[in-house]
Structure formats: C-alpha cells, structure tokens
C-alpha positions in Angstrom: 7.3 -19.0 13.2 10.6 -17.5 12.2 9.5 -18.5 8.4 6.0 -16.3 8.9 7.8 -13.3 9.9 10.6 -13.5 7.0 7.3 -13.7 5.0 5.1 -10.8 6.8 8.5 -8.7 6.2 9.0 -9.2 2.8 5.2 -8.6 2.4 5.1 -5.5 4.1 8.0 -4.1 2.4 6.8 -5.2 -1.5 3.3 -3.0 -0.3 5.2 -0.1 0.9 6.8 0.0 -2.5 4.1 -1.0 -4.6 1.7 1.9 -2.7 4.3 4.5 -2.0 5.3 5.2 -5.7 3.6 8.5 -5.0 5.3 9.3 -2.1 8.3 11.1 -3.6 5.9 12.6 -5.9 4.1 14.4 -3.2 7.2 15.2 -1.1 9.0 16.7 -4.9 5.7 18.7 -5.3 4.9 20.1 -1.9 8.9 21.5 -1.2 9.8 22.2 -5.2 9.3 26.2 -4.5 11.7 25.9 -1.0 15.2 27.1 -1.5 17.5 23.8 -1.7 18.7 24.1 2.4 15.0 24.2 3.6 13.9 21.8 0.7 15.9 19.0 2.5 14.9 19.8 5.6 11.3 19.4 4.6 12.1 16.5 2.5 13.7 14.7 6.0 11.0 16.1 8.5 7.8 15.7 6.4 9.0 12.1 5.4 9.8 11.2 9.5 6.8 13.1 10.1 4.4 11.1 8.0 6.3 7.8 9.0 5.6 8.4 12.8 1.8 9.2 11.9 1.2 6.2 9.5 2.6 4.1 12.3 0.8 4.9 14.8 -2.2 4.6 12.3 -1.1 1.0 11.6 -0.5 0.2 14.9 -4.9 1.6 15.4 -5.9 -0.5 12.3 -3.5 -3.5 13.6 -6.0 -3.6 16.9 -9.0 -3.0 15.5 -8.7 -5.8 13.4 -8.8 -7.7 16.3 -12.8 -7.1 16.3 -14.9 -9.9 15.5 -15.5 -9.6 11.3 -13.4 -6.3 10.8 -10.3 -8.6 9.9 -12.9 -10.0 6.8 -13.6 -6.6 6.7 -10.7 -5.5 6.1 -9.6 -8.0 3.7 -12.5 -7.0 1.4 -11.6 -3.5 1.2 -8.0 -4.9 0.7 -8.8 -6.7 -2.5 -10.9 -4.0 -4.0 -7.7 -2.1 -3.4 -5.8 -4.6 -5.5 -8.8 -4.5 -8.3 -8.0 -0.9 -8.0 -4.1 -1.2 -8.6 -4.6 -3.3 -11.5 -7.0 -0.9 -13.2 -5.6 2.7 -12.5 -4.2 3.7 -15.6 -6.1 6.1 -16.6 -6.5 7.8 -13.1 -5.0 11.6 -13.1 -2.7 11.8 -10.4 -3.5 14.0 -6.7 -3.2 18.1 -7.2 -0.5 19.0 -4.8 -0.1 22.4 -3.8 3.6 24.3 -4.1 3.8 25.5 -0.7 6.7 29.0 -0.3 6.7 27.9 3.8 9.0 25.2 5.7 6.6 24.3 8.0 3.4 24.9 5.0 5.7 22.5 3.3 6.1 19.6 5.7 2.4 20.0 6.6 1.1 19.4 3.1 3.5 16.2 2.6 1.9 14.8 6.1 -1.6 15.3 5.3 -0.9 14.2 1.4 0.4 11.3 3.1 -2.4 10.0 5.4 -5.3 10.4 2.4 -3.1 8.5 -0.4 -1.6 6.5 2.7 -5.2 4.7 3.4 -4.8 1.7 1.4 -1.6 1.1 2.4 -2.0 1.6 6.9 -4.8 -1.1 6.0 -2.6 -3.6 3.7 0.2 -3.4 6.2 -2.0 -3.7 9.0 -3.0 -7.3 7.4 0.1 -8.3 6.5 1.4 -7.5 10.0 -0.8 -10.2 11.6 -1.2 -8.5 14.7 2.5 -7.8 15.3 3.3 -4.3 15.8 7.4 -4.9 16.0 6.8 -5.8 12.2 4.9 -2.9 11.2 7.7 -0.5 12.4 10.4 -2.5 11.1 8.8 -3.3 7.7 8.6 0.6 7.3 11.8 1.2 8.4 13.0 -1.0 5.9 11.0 0.7 3.0 11.3 4.5 3.5 14.9 4.2 1.7 13.2 2.0 -1.0 10.5 4.5 -1.2 12.7 7.8 -1.7 15.1 6.3 -4.1 13.6 4.1 -5.9 9.9 5.4 -5.9 10.3 7.2 -9.8 12.3 4.3 -11.1 9.8 1.9 -9.4 6.7 4.1 -11.5 8.2 4.2 -14.5 9.0 0.4 -14.9 5.2 -0.1 -14.3 4.5 2.4 -16.9 6.8 0.4 -19.5 6.1 -2.7 -18.2 2.2 -2.9 -17.5 3.0 -6.9 -16.0 4.3 -5.5 -12.6 0.9 -3.6 -12.0 -0.9 -6.8 -12.4 2.0 -8.2 -9.7 1.6 -5.6 -7.3 -1.9 -6.2 -7.5 -1.5 -9.8 -7.0 0.6 -9.2 -3.8 -2.1 -6.7 -1.9 -4.9 -9.9 -2.9 -2.5 -12.0 -1.6 -2.7 -10.2 1.7 -6.0 -9.8 1.6 -6.5 -13.7 0.8 -4.6 -13.9 4.4 -6.5 -11.7 6.3 -9.9 -12.9 5.3 -8.4 -16.7 6.4 -6.9 -15.1 9.5 -10.8 -14.1 10.7 -11.4 -16.0 13.5 -15.3 -15.9 12.7 -14.5 -18.0 9.9 -13.0 -21.0 11.0 -15.3 -23.2 11.7 -16.4 -23.3 8.6 -13.4 -24.6 6.9 -10.7 -27.2 7.1 -7.0 -25.0 8.1 -5.3 -27.2 5.5 -7.3 -25.3 2.7 -6.4 -21.9 4.6 -3.2 -21.1 2.0 -5.9 -22.1 -0.7 -7.6 -18.2 0.5 -4.6 -16.2 -0.7 -3.6 -18.1 -3.6 -7.2 -17.6 -4.8 -7.3 -14.2 -4.1 -4.2 -13.5 -6.2 -5.6 -15.3 -8.9 -9.1 -14.1 -9.4 -7.7 -10.2 -8.8 -5.3 -10.8 -11.9 -7.9 -12.8 -13.9 -10.7 -9.9 -12.9 -8.2 -7.2 -13.6 -7.6 -8.7 -16.7 -10.8 -8.8 -18.0 -11.7 -5.8 -17.0 -8.4 -3.5 -18.9 -9.4 -5.6 -22.0 -12.9 -4.6 -21.5 -12.0 -1.2 -20.9 -9.7 -1.1 -24.3 -12.1 -2.4 -26.5 -14.7 0.0 -25.5 -11.8 3.0 -26.2 -11.3 1.2 -29.5 -14.8 1.5 -30.6 
C-alpha cells in the first residue's frame, strides 16, 4: 500500500513537471508589464489561486471517475494527450496578453492556467487513484519544481527530443492504469494482467509517436 502511494506521488510530480512546463511562461507573459513589486505579487497570488482552482477541478474529476466507464474514457483521453505531447514540436505557443493591472494579470494567469491545465487535471486525477490527499500533496511538491525548473525542462526537451518520448510514455502509463482501474472491465481479464495495461500503453504511445514524427519529417523533406 505504501509502495502504491509512493508510485502515485512520483507519477503526479512527474506529470506536473511534464505538463506544467508552460505555466512559468504564462506567468511571465501576463505580468511582464507590471512594476517589479507588483509583478512578484502577481506571480505569487496568481500561482496560488491557479493551484487552488486546479486542486478543486482535480478533486471533481477524481469523484467523476467513480462513475461507470468514465475511468475508461479518462484513460483514453489521457492516452490521446500523451500522443499529442510526443508530436507537439510544431505547435505554436498560446498567445498571452501582458496586463498593466495587478488584478487583471492575476485573472489572466488563473484563466490561462485553467484552460491550459485540463490535460494536467485529467492526468493527475488518474494517477491519484481516488486519493484527494495525494492530489494536494503532489501539487504542493511540484509547485516549486514547475516555477523554478519549467524553463530548464522546456529547454531540455527541445535539446534532447528523447525526453519528450519519456514524458509521453509516463502519461500513457498513467492512462493504462486508469483503464485497468475501470471496474466495468475487471470481469473480462485476469487481475494478474493488470500491469500489462500501463506498460503496453506506454510502449504503444512511444511507437505510434515515433512513427507519426518520422512520417511528418518524411513529408516535410519531400
């Protein structure tokens, strides 16, 4: 049981780092026109409110995943997110307006975080396996990592593409765990096979992502 908690916490922190890499960029863009003192307030207040809202949304999703077949649906959505992460190299970044007012900057940070963070919410709800305490703990652990290290993580992913595949595999692994946890599917497979779902999902995501990226490069060259 303790090992399961540790794995869930590590998954939550890993997901936050992978999917939260753009959070610091949003914060910087929204608050860049403010005086330095107000900018610091906007960063702290905007981040705190965004995290609070995200915890509430994740808690709601954790509860919704108890509804029959929604765990399966959430796993399939998260698997699609994993594939999207692996193939997102050519995506354009979101346009975030720089605000001259402290409260407008805070509002922009929170609104952008909610819109951009729904994939994060679904992934963490799946990794938490119904434990709200793990959601809160995982978020609190990952906040300093996201704020301090997000730009480093983004830079590293651009320089070392294999890290994107590792991130996609982690999300797909979580998706496989969500699908395996769907109560409605339990009668159709041996419980000893449960570990095969996340491992198979991780391998499949990497293979499909690699094939899609290779095909995209081939088309681009021609």
